[in-house]
N, C-alpha and C positions, 0 to 999 in steps of 0.2 A: 567595482561597485556590485553589490549583491542585489539581484532582481527579485528575491523572494518577498512575498507579501507579509509573511509572518516567520517568527523565529522557529528553527528546527530544534526538536528535543531528541537526543540520542536515547534509544531504548533497546531492549532485548525482549521482544514479544513474539509469540507464535500467532499466526493468523491463517486464514483460508482465502484463496483467490477463487472466485466463482465466475466461470465463463459458460453461459448457457446452462446445460444440465451437469456440467463437470465441476468438481472442486478439487483444488490442489493445495497442499500445505505450503506456507510461505513463512519467511522470517522477516519481521518488521525491524528495520534498522533505525529509522528515525521518522518522526512525524511532526506535523504542525497543524494549524487550524485548517489549512487548505490543501495540504499535500502529505503524501506518505512515500517513503522509499522502502522497497521490499527486495529481498533476495529470493529467487524462485528457481526451480528446475526449468530447463528450457521447455517451451510450449510444444505441444504436438504439432500445431500448425503455426506457421510464421506469423499469421495475422493476429494471433492472440496478444502479441506485444507490439503491434504496430501503433504508432501514435494516433490518438483519437479513438482507439478501440474502447468501447465501454466494458467495464468489469465491475464486479462487486467484491468488496473485501470484508470478510467477517473477522471481528476481533472480540476477545472477551475482556471486559473491563475489570478493574480491581474489585468491583462490587459483586462480580460473578455474572453480571448481565452481559448478554451478547448483543453487539451492534453489527448491522450490515450497512456498509457505506457504499453508495453509488459513486463510481470513479471513472475517469478516463485515463488511459495510458498516455503519458506525456513523452517519455523516452525509455529506452532499454538498451543495455549493452552487456556483453559477456564479462563476468567477473573472475572466472577461473581460466587459466591458460588452455585447458582442454574443452572449454565451453560447457562444462557441466552445470554451471549456474549462471543466472542473469540478474543483474541489478536493474530494477524497474522503478521509474518515478510515476506516481499516480497523483492526479488532481482530484480532490473530493468535490463532487458537483454541488452539493448543498449540505455542508456540514450540519448535522443535527445538534440540538442543544445538549443532549446527553454526551455527545462526543466532545464538545467544547468544555463542558464541565469536567470530563475525564482529563483533558489536557491540563486544566488548572491544578489538578492533584499531582501532576508530574513536575511542577516547577520547584 
């Protein structure tokens, strides 16, 4: 049984993970109304991908507009055998209307 609240949409988008004063490029694998899965380089500190850690995710919409989403880390695990990347699940705290409208254009 799938526990997800909403359907995932597979995408291939670039984004930025913002933690404090630092930002890091990420690859967005899939997204839904309440969650996003990204691939990222390992964090400098282990706590950056600890569940419940707040992060912001910046992504550019097809309209050219940039959205910054407030998220919490839900899970993280290594995706490459050498540990050079991590797959990270994020929960969007309060998905803005612009983000929800963007999702509708992807169906």
